[in-house]
DRENDO-1510 file (C-alpha; in Angstrom, 1 decimal, always signed):
<recs>
REC; n; res; u; v; w
REC; 1; MET; -77.6; -17.8; +58.0 .
REC; 2; ASN; -79.1; -17.4; +54.7 .
REC; 3; ARG; -78.9; -20.4; +52.6 .
REC; 4; PRO; -77.8; -20.2; +48.7 .
REC; 5; THR; -80.6; -19.4; +46.4 .
REC; 6; ILE; -80.6; -21.5; +42.9 .
REC; 7; LEU; -83.1; -20.8; +39.9 .
REC; 8; ILE; -83.9; -23.7; +38.3 .
REC; 9; VAL; -85.3; -22.8; +34.7 .
REC; 10; GLU; -87.0; -25.8; +33.3 .
REC; 11; ASP; -90.2; -26.4; +31.6 .
REC; 12; SER; -90.5; -30.1; +32.7 .
REC; 13; LEU; -92.3; -30.6; +36.4 .
REC; 14; MET; -90.9; -33.9; +36.9 .
REC; 15; ASN; -86.9; -32.3; +36.3 .
REC; 16; GLN; -88.6; -29.3; +38.4 .
REC; 17; LYS; -89.2; -31.6; +41.2 .
REC; 18; LEU; -86.4; -33.9; +41.0 .
REC; 19; LEU; -83.9; -30.6; +41.2 .
REC; 20; GLY; -86.0; -29.9; +44.2 .
REC; 21; VAL; -85.3; -32.7; +46.0 .
REC; 22; ILE; -82.0; -33.1; +45.4 .
REC; 23; LEU; -80.9; -29.6; +46.4 .
REC; 24; ASN; -83.7; -28.4; +48.8 .
REC; 25; ASP; -81.6; -30.1; +51.6 .
REC; 26; GLU; -78.4; -27.4; +51.1 .
REC; 27; TYR; -80.0; -24.7; +49.0 .
REC; 28; ASP; -83.5; -22.2; +48.6 .
REC; 29; THR; -85.0; -23.0; +45.0 .
REC; 30; PHE; -86.9; -20.9; +42.7 .
REC; 31; VAL; -88.2; -22.1; +39.6 .
REC; 32; ALA; -88.8; -20.4; +36.3 .
REC; 33; ASP; -90.8; -22.4; +33.2 .
REC; 34; ASN; -88.9; -20.7; +29.9 .
REC; 35; GLY; -86.2; -17.8; +29.9 .
REC; 36; GLU; -88.2; -15.3; +29.3 .
REC; 37; ILE; -89.7; -16.0; +33.1 .
REC; 38; ALA; -86.1; -16.1; +34.5 .
REC; 39; LEU; -85.5; -12.6; +32.9 .
REC; 40; GLN; -88.1; -11.2; +34.7 .
REC; 41; MET; -87.2; -12.9; +37.7 .
REC; 42; LEU; -83.6; -11.7; +37.5 .
REC; 43; ASN; -84.6; -8.1; +36.8 .
REC; 44; ASP; -86.5; -7.8; +40.0 .
REC; 45; LYS; -84.0; -6.2; +42.6 .
REC; 46; LYS; -86.0; -8.2; +45.3 .
REC; 47; ASN; -84.6; -11.1; +43.9 .
REC; 48; LYS; -80.9; -12.3; +44.1 .
REC; 49; PHE; -79.7; -15.8; +42.8 .
REC; 50; ASP; -76.7; -17.1; +43.9 .
REC; 51; CYS; -77.0; -19.6; +40.4 .
REC; 52; VAL; -79.0; -20.8; +37.4 .
REC; 53; ILE; -79.9; -24.0; +36.4 .
REC; 54; LEU; -80.7; -23.7; +32.8 .
REC; 55; ASP; -82.2; -26.2; +30.5 .
REC; 56; LEU; -81.9; -25.7; +26.8 .
REC; 57; ILE; -84.7; -26.9; +25.3 .
REC; 58; MET; -88.3; -25.2; +26.4 .
REC; 59; PRO; -91.2; -23.2; +24.8 .
REC; 60; VAL; -91.1; -19.4; +24.6 .
REC; 61; MET; -87.4; -18.9; +25.5 .
REC; 62; GLY; -85.3; -21.2; +25.1 .
REC; 63; GLY; -81.9; -21.3; +26.8 .
REC; 64; PHE; -79.9; -20.4; +24.1 .
REC; 65; ALA; -81.6; -17.1; +23.4 .
REC; 66; PHE; -81.5; -16.4; +27.3 .
REC; 67; LEU; -77.9; -16.5; +27.4 .
REC; 68; ARG; -77.5; -14.0; +24.7 .
REC; 69; GLU; -79.8; -11.6; +26.3 .
REC; 70; ILE; -77.9; -11.9; +29.3 .
REC; 71; LYS; -74.0; -12.2; +28.3 .
REC; 72; ASP; -73.3; -8.5; +27.9 .
REC; 73; LYS; -75.1; -7.3; +30.8 .
REC; 74; PRO; -72.7; -6.2; +33.4 .
REC; 75; ALA; -75.4; -6.8; +36.2 .
REC; 76; PHE; -75.0; -10.6; +35.2 .
REC; 77; GLN; -71.5; -11.0; +34.8 .
REC; 78; ASP; -71.0; -12.9; +38.6 .
REC; 79; LEU; -73.9; -14.9; +38.0 .
REC; 80; PRO; -72.8; -18.6; +37.5 .
REC; 81; ILE; -74.8; -20.6; +35.2 .
REC; 82; ILE; -74.9; -24.2; +34.5 .
REC; 83; VAL; -76.5; -25.8; +31.5 .
REC; 84; SER; -78.3; -29.3; +31.1 .
REC; 85; THR; -78.1; -31.1; +28.8 .
REC; 86; GLY; -78.4; -34.9; +27.5 .
REC; 87; SER; -76.0; -37.4; +26.8 .
REC; 88; ASN; -75.6; -36.8; +23.2 .
REC; 89; GLY; -75.4; -32.9; +23.7 .
REC; 90; LYS; -71.6; -32.0; +23.5 .
REC; 91; ASP; -72.5; -29.8; +20.6 .
REC; 92; GLN; -75.0; -28.4; +22.6 .
REC; 93; GLU; -72.6; -27.8; +25.3 .
REC; 94; LYS; -69.9; -26.2; +23.2 .
REC; 95; LEU; -72.5; -23.5; +21.9 .
REC; 96; ALA; -73.4; -22.9; +25.4 .
REC; 97; LEU; -70.2; -22.3; +27.3 .
REC; 98; GLU; -69.3; -19.9; +24.1 .
REC; 99; LEU; -72.5; -17.9; +25.2 .
REC; 100; GLY; -70.9; -17.6; +28.5 .
REC; 101; ALA; -72.3; -20.6; +30.8 .
REC; 102; TRP; -70.3; -21.5; +33.3 .
REC; 103; ASP; -70.6; -25.2; +33.7 .
REC; 104; TYR; -72.8; -28.1; +32.4 .
REC; 105; VAL; -74.3; -31.4; +33.5 .
REC; 106; GLU; -75.9; -34.1; +32.2 .
REC; 107; LYS; -79.2; -35.9; +32.5 .
REC; 108; PRO; -80.5; -37.9; +34.1 .
REC; 109; TYR; -78.7; -36.2; +37.1 .
REC; 110; ASP; -76.1; -37.4; +39.4 .
REC; 111; ASN; -77.1; -36.0; +42.6 .
REC; 112; GLN; -73.6; -35.9; +44.2 .
REC; 113; ILE; -71.7; -34.1; +40.7 .
REC; 114; LEU; -74.7; -32.1; +40.7 .
REC; 115; LYS; -73.8; -31.0; +44.0 .
REC; 116; PHE; -70.1; -30.3; +43.5 .
REC; 117; ARG; -70.3; -28.3; +40.3 .
REC; 118; ILE; -73.1; -25.8; +41.7 .
REC; 119; LYS; -70.7; -25.4; +45.0 .
REC; 120; ASN; -67.3; -25.0; +42.9 .
REC; 121; VAL; -69.7; -22.4; +40.7 .
REC; 122; ILE; -70.7; -20.3; +43.5 .
REC; 123; GLN; -67.4; -20.0; +44.6 .
REC; 124; ARG; -65.7; -19.0; +41.4 .
REC; 125; SER; -68.6; -16.4; +41.5 .
REC; 126; GLN; -67.8; -15.1; +44.9 .
REC; 127; LEU; -63.9; -14.7; +43.9 .
REC; 128; SER; -64.6; -13.3; +40.6 .
REC; 129; ALA; -66.9; -10.8; +42.2 .
REC; 130; PHE; -64.8; -9.9; +45.0 .
REC; 131; LYS; -61.6; -9.5; +42.1 .
REC; 132; ARG; -63.8; -7.3; +40.5 .
REC; 133; LEU; -64.7; -4.7; +43.4 .
REC; 134; LYS; -60.9; -4.9; +44.5 .
REC; 135; TYR; -60.1; -4.3; +40.9 .
REC; 136; LEU; -62.6; -1.3; +40.8 .
REC; 137; ALA; -61.5; +0.0; +44.6 .
REC; 138; GLU; -57.7; +0.1; +43.3 .
REC; 139; TYR; -57.5; +1.0; +39.4 .
REC; 140; ASP; -58.4; +3.6; +37.0 .
REC; 141; THR; -61.5; +1.5; +35.2 .
REC; 142; LEU; -60.4; +3.8; +31.7 .
REC; 143; THR; -56.3; +3.4; +31.8 .
REC; 144; ASP; -56.0; +0.3; +33.5 .
REC; 145; ILE; -53.6; +1.5; +36.3 .
REC; 146; TYR; -53.5; +2.5; +40.1 .
REC; 147; ASN; -56.2; +5.2; +40.8 .
REC; 148; GLY; -55.3; +7.8; +43.4 .
REC; 149; ASN; -55.9; +6.0; +46.4 .
REC; 150; LYS; -53.9; +3.1; +45.7 .
REC; 151; PHE; -51.2; +5.1; +44.3 .
REC; 152; ARG; -51.4; +7.0; +47.4 .
REC; 153; GLU; -50.9; +3.8; +49.5 .
REC; 154; LYS; -48.1; +1.6; +47.3 .
REC; 155; ALA; -46.2; +5.4; +47.3 .
REC; 156; LYS; -46.3; +5.1; +51.5 .
REC; 157; GLU; -45.1; +1.5; +51.3 .
REC; 158; ASN; -42.5; +2.2; +48.7 .
REC; 159; LEU; -41.1; +5.0; +51.1 .
REC; 160; ASP; -41.4; +2.6; +53.7 .
REC; 161; ARG; -39.4; -0.2; +52.4 .
REC; 162; HIS; -36.8; +1.6; +51.1 .
REC; 163; SER; -36.3; +4.4; +53.9 .
REC; 164; GLU; -32.9; +5.6; +53.1 .
REC; 165; GLU; -33.5; +6.5; +49.5 .
REC; 166; ILE; -34.4; +9.6; +47.9 .
REC; 167; PHE; -37.5; +9.8; +45.9 .
REC; 168; ALA; -39.3; +12.1; +43.3 .
REC; 169; PHE; -42.8; +12.5; +43.1 .
REC; 170; VAL; -44.0; +13.4; +39.7 .
REC; 171; ARG; -47.5; +15.3; +38.9 .
REC; 172; PHE; -48.3; +16.0; +35.3 .
REC; 173; ASP; -51.5; +16.9; +33.6 .
REC; 174; ILE; -52.4; +18.2; +30.1 .
REC; 175; ASP; -52.7; +21.9; +29.4 .
REC; 176; ARG; -56.3; +22.8; +28.3 .
REC; 177; PHE; -57.3; +19.2; +28.5 .
REC; 178; LYS; -61.2; +20.5; +28.6 .
REC; 179; LEU; -60.6; +21.8; +25.1 .
REC; 180; ILE; -59.3; +18.8; +23.6 .
REC; 181; ASN; -62.4; +16.9; +24.9 .
REC; 182; GLY; -64.9; +19.9; +23.8 .
REC; 183; LEU; -63.3; +20.7; +20.4 .
REC; 184; TYR; -62.6; +16.6; +19.4 .
REC; 185; GLY; -65.3; +15.0; +21.6 .
REC; 186; ARG; -64.9; +12.6; +25.0 .
REC; 187; SER; -64.0; +9.6; +23.4 .
REC; 188; GLU; -60.8; +11.5; +21.9 .
REC; 189; GLY; -59.6; +12.6; +25.5 .
REC; 190; ASP; -60.7; +9.3; +26.8 .
REC; 191; ASN; -58.0; +7.6; +24.4 .
REC; 192; LEU; -55.6; +10.3; +25.0 .
REC; 193; LEU; -55.9; +9.5; +28.3 .
REC; 194; LYS; -55.2; +5.5; +27.9 .
REC; 195; HIS; -52.4; +6.8; +25.3 .
REC; 196; ILE; -50.3; +8.6; +28.5 .
REC; 197; ALA; -51.1; +5.6; +30.7 .
REC; 198; SER; -49.3; +2.9; +27.9 .
REC; 199; ILE; -46.5; +5.5; +27.9 .
REC; 200; LEU; -46.3; +5.4; +31.7 .
REC; 201; LYS; -46.9; +1.5; +31.5 .
REC; 202; GLU; -43.8; +1.1; +28.9 .
REC; 203; ARG; -41.4; +3.7; +30.1 .
REC; 204; LEU; -41.6; +3.2; +34.1 .
REC; 205; PHE; -42.2; -1.0; +33.9 .
REC; 206; ALA; -38.2; -1.9; +34.1 .
REC; 207; GLU; -37.9; +0.8; +36.6 .
REC; 208; PRO; -37.1; -0.3; +40.2 .
REC; 209; GLN; -39.1; +0.6; +42.9 .
REC; 210; VAL; -41.3; +2.9; +40.6 .
REC; 211; VAL; -45.0; +3.3; +41.5 .
REC; 212; TYR; -47.2; +5.4; +38.9 .
REC; 213; GLY; -51.1; +5.9; +38.7 .
REC; 214; LYS; -54.2; +8.3; +37.6 .
REC; 215; LEU; -55.4; +10.7; +40.4 .
REC; 216; GLU; -58.1; +12.0; +38.7 .
REC; 217; GLY; -59.1; +13.5; +35.5 .
REC; 218; ASP; -56.2; +14.0; +33.3 .
REC; 219; VAL; -54.0; +14.4; +36.3 .
REC; 220; PHE; -51.3; +11.9; +36.6 .
REC; 221; ALA; -48.4; +11.0; +39.2 .
REC; 222; PHE; -45.5; +8.6; +39.6 .
REC; 223; CYS; -43.2; +8.0; +42.5 .
REC; 224; ILE; -39.5; +7.6; +41.2 .
REC; 225; PRO; -36.1; +6.8; +42.6 .
REC; 226; PHE; -33.9; +10.4; +42.6 .
REC; 227; THR; -30.5; +10.0; +41.3 .
REC; 228; ASN; -30.2; +13.8; +40.1 .
REC; 229; GLU; -32.2; +16.2; +38.0 .
REC; 230; ASP; -30.3; +15.9; +34.8 .
REC; 231; ARG; -31.9; +12.3; +34.8 .
REC; 232; LEU; -35.3; +12.7; +36.1 .
REC; 233; THR; -35.7; +15.8; +33.5 .
REC; 234; GLU; -34.3; +13.4; +30.6 .
REC; 235; LEU; -36.6; +11.1; +31.3 .
REC; 236; LEU; -39.7; +13.5; +31.6 .
REC; 237; ARG; -38.7; +15.0; +28.2 .
REC; 238; ASP; -39.3; +11.6; +26.9 .
REC; 239; ILE; -42.0; +11.3; +28.5 .
REC; 240; GLU; -43.7; +14.8; +27.3 .
REC; 241; LYS; -42.2; +14.0; +23.1 .
REC; 242; GLU; -44.1; +10.8; +23.1 .
REC; 243; ILE; -47.4; +12.3; +24.5 .
REC; 244; LYS; -47.1; +14.9; +22.1 .
REC; 245; GLU; -46.9; +12.3; +19.8 .
REC; 246; TYR; -49.9; +10.9; +20.0 .
REC; 247; ASN; -51.9; +14.0; +17.7 .
REC; 248; LYS; -49.6; +16.8; +16.7 .
REC; 249; ALA; -52.7; +18.4; +15.1 .
REC; 250; PHE; -53.9; +18.8; +19.3 .
REC; 251; ASP; -51.1; +20.8; +20.1 .
REC; 252; ILE; -50.4; +18.8; +23.6 .
REC; 253; SER; -48.8; +20.4; +26.2 .
REC; 254; PRO; -47.9; +18.3; +29.8 .
REC; 255; THR; -46.7; +20.3; +32.6 .
REC; 256; PHE; -44.7; +18.0; +35.1 .
REC; 257; ARG; -44.5; +19.1; +38.9 .
REC; 258; VAL; -41.5; +17.7; +40.6 .
REC; 259; TYR; -41.1; +17.3; +44.3 .
REC; 260; ILE; -37.9; +15.9; +45.7 .
REC; 261; SER; -38.8; +13.3; +49.3 .
REC; 262; LYS; -35.8; +13.1; +51.5 .
REC; 263; ASP; -38.4; +13.2; +54.5 .
REC; 264; HIS; -40.5; +9.9; +54.0 .
REC; 265; GLU; -42.6; +11.0; +57.6 .
REC; 266; VAL; -44.1; +13.5; +54.9 .
REC; 267; PRO; -47.7; +11.9; +54.3 .
REC; 268; VAL; -47.9; +11.1; +50.7 .
REC; 269; ASP; -50.9; +14.1; +49.8 .
REC; 270; VAL; -48.6; +16.5; +51.2 .
REC; 271; MET; -45.7; +15.8; +48.7 .
REC; 272; LEU; -48.2; +15.9; +45.9 .
REC; 273; ASP; -49.4; +19.2; +47.3 .
REC; 274; ARG; -45.8; +20.8; +47.2 .
REC; 275; ALA; -45.6; +19.2; +43.6 .
REC; 276; SER; -48.6; +21.5; +42.7 .
REC; 277; LEU; -46.9; +24.4; +44.2 .
REC; 278; ALA; -43.9; +24.3; +41.6 .
REC; 279; SER; -46.8; +25.0; +39.0 .
REC; 280; ARG; -46.0; +28.3; +39.7 .
REC; 281; GLU; -42.3; +28.0; +37.9 .
REC; 282; TYR; -44.2; +26.6; +34.6 .
REC; 283; LYS; -47.0; +29.4; +34.3 .
REC; 284; GLY; -46.5; +30.6; +31.2 .
REC; 285; ASN; -43.4; +28.9; +30.4 .
REC; 286; TYR; -44.1; +26.7; +27.3 .
REC; 287; LEU; -40.6; +26.0; +26.2 .
REC; 288; ASN; -39.7; +24.5; +29.9 .
REC; 289; PRO; -42.9; +22.9; +31.1 .
REC; 290; ILE; -40.7; +20.9; +33.9 .
REC; 291; ALA; -40.5; +22.0; +37.5 .
REC; 292; PHE; -39.0; +21.5; +40.5 .
REC; 293; TYR; -40.7; +22.4; +44.3 .
REC; 294; LYS; -38.2; +25.0; +46.2 .
REC; 295; SER; -39.1; +25.4; +50.2 .
REC; 296; GLU; -39.5; +29.5; +49.4 .
REC; 297; MET; -42.5; +28.5; +47.6 .
REC; 298; GLU; -44.5; +27.3; +50.9 .
REC; 299; GLU; -43.5; +30.4; +52.5 .
REC; 300; GLN; -44.5; +32.6; +49.7 .
REC; 301; LEU; -47.5; +30.5; +49.2 .
REC; 302; GLU; -48.2; +31.2; +53.3 .
REC; 303; GLN; -47.6; +35.0; +53.2 .
REC; 304; GLU; -50.2; +34.9; +49.5 .
REC; 305; GLN; -53.1; +33.2; +51.5 .
REC; 306; ALA; -52.3; +36.1; +54.9 .
REC; 307; ILE; -52.9; +39.1; +52.9 .
REC; 308; ILE; -55.9; +37.0; +51.2 .
REC; 309; ASN; -57.4; +36.6; +54.5 .
REC; 310; GLU; -56.9; +40.1; +55.8 .
REC; 311; MET; -58.3; +41.4; +52.4 .
REC; 312; TYR; -62.1; +41.6; +53.2 .
REC; 313; THR; -61.7; +43.1; +56.8 .
REC; 314; ALA; -59.0; +45.4; +55.0 .
REC; 315; LEU; -62.1; +46.6; +52.8 .
REC; 316; GLU; -64.6; +46.7; +55.9 .
REC; 317; ASP; -62.6; +48.8; +57.7 .
REC; 318; ASN; -61.4; +51.0; +54.8 .
REC; 319; GLN; -57.9; +50.4; +55.0 .
REC; 320; PHE; -57.3; +51.0; +51.5 .
REC; 321; ALA; -56.9; +54.8; +50.4 .
REC; 322; VAL; -55.9; +57.0; +47.4 .
REC; 323; PHE; -52.9; +59.3; +47.1 .
REC; 324; ILE; -53.5; +62.2; +44.4 .
REC; 325; GLN; -50.2; +62.7; +42.9 .
REC; 326; PRO; -51.1; +66.0; +40.9 .
REC; 327; LYS; -50.3; +67.1; +37.4 .
REC; 328; TYR; -49.6; +70.7; +36.8 .
REC; 329; ASN; -50.2; +73.1; +33.7 .
REC; 330; LEU; -47.2; +74.1; +33.0 .
REC; 331; ASN; -48.8; +77.8; +31.2 .
REC; 332; SER; -51.2; +78.1; +33.6 .
REC; 333; ASN; -49.3; +77.0; +37.0 .
REC; 334; ARG; -52.6; +75.2; +37.9 .
REC; 335; PRO; -53.5; +71.6; +38.6 .
REC; 336; SER; -55.2; +70.5; +35.3 .
REC; 337; GLY; -55.0; +66.7; +36.4 .
REC; 338; GLY; -53.7; +64.2; +38.4 .
REC; 339; GLU; -52.9; +60.4; +39.2 .
REC; 340; ALA; -54.7; +58.5; +41.4 .
REC; 341; LEU; -52.1; +55.3; +43.0 .
REC; 342; ILE; -53.7; +53.2; +45.5 .
REC; 343; ARG; -52.1; +52.4; +48.9 .
REC; 344; TRP; -53.2; +49.4; +51.6 .
REC; 345; ASN; -52.5; +51.3; +54.7 .
REC; 346; HIS; -51.7; +48.0; +57.1 .
REC; 347; PRO; -52.6; +48.4; +60.6 .
REC; 348; VAL; -49.5; +46.2; +61.7 .
REC; 349; LYS; -47.4; +45.7; +58.5 .
REC; 350; GLY; -47.8; +49.8; +57.5 .
REC; 351; MET; -48.1; +51.4; +54.2 .
REC; 352; LEU; -48.4; +48.6; +51.8 .
REC; 353; SER; -47.4; +49.5; +47.8 .
REC; 354; PRO; -49.8; +48.2; +45.2 .
REC; 355; ASP; -47.0; +45.4; +44.0 .
REC; 356; LYS; -47.5; +43.7; +47.5 .
REC; 357; PHE; -51.0; +43.2; +47.1 .
REC; 358; ILE; -52.6; +43.6; +43.7 .
REC; 359; PRO; -50.8; +40.7; +41.9 .
REC; 360; ILE; -52.0; +38.4; +44.3 .
REC; 361; PHE; -55.7; +40.0; +44.0 .
REC; 362; GLU; -55.6; +39.2; +40.4 .
REC; 363; LYS; -54.2; +35.9; +40.4 .
REC; 364; MET; -56.9; +34.7; +43.3 .
REC; 365; ASP; -59.7; +36.7; +41.3 .
REC; 366; LEU; -60.7; +38.9; +44.1 .
REC; 367; LEU; -60.4; +42.4; +42.1 .
REC; 368; GLN; -64.3; +42.2; +41.9 .
REC; 369; SER; -64.9; +43.0; +45.3 .
REC; 370; SER; -66.8; +46.5; +46.3 .
REC; 371; THR; -67.5; +49.1; +48.9 .
REC; 372; THR; -68.7; +52.6; +48.6 .
REC; 373; SER; -68.3; +55.3; +51.0 .
REC; 374; SER; -69.2; +59.0; +51.3 .
REC; 375; GLY; -67.8; +61.9; +53.3 .
REC; 376; SER; -64.8; +63.9; +53.5 .
REC; 377; LYS; -62.4; +61.3; +53.0 .
REC; 378; TYR; -61.6; +59.2; +50.1 .
REC; 379; VAL; -61.7; +55.7; +50.9 .
REC; 380; SER; -61.2; +52.6; +48.9 .
REC; 381; CYS; -60.3; +52.2; +45.1 .
REC; 382; CYS; -60.6; +48.3; +44.8 .
REC; 383; THR; -64.5; +49.3; +43.7 .
REC; 384; HIS; -66.9; +47.2; +41.6 .
REC; 385; GLY; -65.9; +46.5; +38.1 .
REC; 386; LEU; -62.1; +47.4; +38.0 .
REC; 387; ILE; -60.3; +45.9; +35.2 .
REC; 388; LYS; -56.6; +44.5; +36.2 .
REC; 389; GLU; -54.5; +46.6; +34.1 .
REC; 390; SER; -56.4; +50.0; +35.5 .
REC; 391; ILE; -56.3; +49.1; +39.3 .
REC; 392; GLN; -52.7; +51.0; +39.6 .
REC; 393; HIS; -53.3; +53.7; +37.4 .
REC; 394; LEU; -56.6; +55.6; +37.4 .
REC; 395; TYR; -56.6; +59.4; +36.0 .
REC; 396; LEU; -58.4; +62.6; +37.3 .
REC; 397; LEU; -59.8; +65.0; +34.8 .
REC; 398; MET; -60.8; +68.7; +35.7 .
REC; 399; TYR; -64.1; +70.1; +33.7 .
REC; 400; GLN; -66.4; +72.8; +35.5 .
REC; 401; GLU; -65.2; +73.2; +38.9 .
REC; 402; GLN; -65.3; +69.3; +39.4 .
REC; 403; ILE; -62.3; +66.4; +38.8 .
REC; 404; TYR; -63.6; +63.2; +37.4 .
REC; 405; ILE; -61.2; +59.7; +38.1 .
REC; 406; ILE; -61.6; +58.1; +35.2 .
REC; 407; GLN; -61.0; +54.0; +34.5 .
REC; 408; ILE; -61.4; +54.0; +31.2 .
REC; 409; LEU; -61.0; +50.2; +30.5 .
REC; 410; CYS; -63.8; +49.2; +33.0 .
REC; 411; LYS; -65.8; +52.1; +32.0 .
REC; 412; SER; -67.1; +53.7; +35.2 .
REC; 413; LEU; -67.1; +57.3; +36.7 .
REC; 414; MET; -66.2; +58.3; +40.1 .
REC; 415; ILE; -66.6; +62.0; +40.8 .
REC; 416; TRP; -64.7; +63.8; +42.8 .
REC; 417; SER; -66.1; +67.5; +44.0 .
REC; 418; ARG; -63.6; +70.3; +44.0 .
REC; 419; ASN; -63.5; +70.8; +47.9 .
REC; 420; MET; -62.6; +67.2; +48.4 .
REC; 421; LYS; -66.1; +66.3; +49.9 .
REC; 422; TYR; -67.1; +63.9; +47.0 .
REC; 423; ARG; -69.5; +61.1; +46.3 .
REC; 424; THR; -69.0; +57.8; +44.2 .
REC; 425; THR; -71.2; +56.7; +41.1 .
REC; 426; TYR; -70.9; +54.0; +38.9 .
REC; 427; SER; -72.1; +54.6; +35.3 .
REC; 428; ARG; -71.2; +53.4; +31.9 .
REC; 429; LEU; -69.6; +55.6; +29.8 .
REC; 430; LYS; -70.7; +56.3; +26.0 .
</recs>
């Protein structure tokens, strides 16, 4: 087992040897003749010291200059430093402690007192490092509230302790938070997040059985006993109002999604995911940014995912078809154009109208998929560059023995010959 290491920063050769004799039975010792050499040794990644014994009066760089140099460096926060002073050095002791020294010993050294003080500061250092690591593992350092992992852990413990109660999981974030960062700077965005955390601390501290935390980015969550929807909505409205008051020039819009937990066997991550599904209810509704999860939302999501999963196969298999609804000139009683309507000829579900799949493709940004075909049958209306507003209504114009299917919004041109044998081209209209 490796022994603790002590760095002795001392210019007196006699004191160097004396400290070595006192400590060598329990510690490995290293020596630096002044503060500058000590800094070089500390900054060398190969070295790891458990304690520093620092003389205050030395050439090149004395003990006070050394303490000032490392005072605000995070790498040395848990490094215990014991200063050694003369018997009349009370003012020096006070200044050294103000600069970050952990303890002091007087010269001439008392062997037992010196060893006790070294042992004590090393134990304090280890405890301090452990607490810091524990804090970093459990808390969001910006807002000083639970991070995502610790929130999930504490929320689960809360549910297990109160298995008969109903809880609400509230997940919320700020609309267009990245825009606030971009316009006003990262520091202003950080201050907003701190403001939100302070609201949660103040609002929820007195509430029994409540857990709150910052999941990631600008996403916060809390788990709270649920009595009724009106009371929870009132609380969320109050939180929303306080968030908005941070800076009214920012147009801050928090959105709240709520999942009511009756079955505590459901994993916390699943509860948070279900709360997120409630955002569908909120989308575009700025007057009521509070949405509660309903079970049918998940069913709808599964149906939509099935549509998305089948889309690429449908494109490959030419399951999308265009039906031409002709338009006649009443004077000549001849076709003068037509409206092209897309349908999905699904092998299992039959013929699907656009309202069953186009809104899903729009939402998932899948309208950029492309396919082309040639031959006697027109297939695939979902072609390159389609704009959402034009997908269901393509207009045909007849000119010089050809029918032009023109998608005006996306400025692409497809040509269909009158004998119904066609070719497709994609070009920009002037």
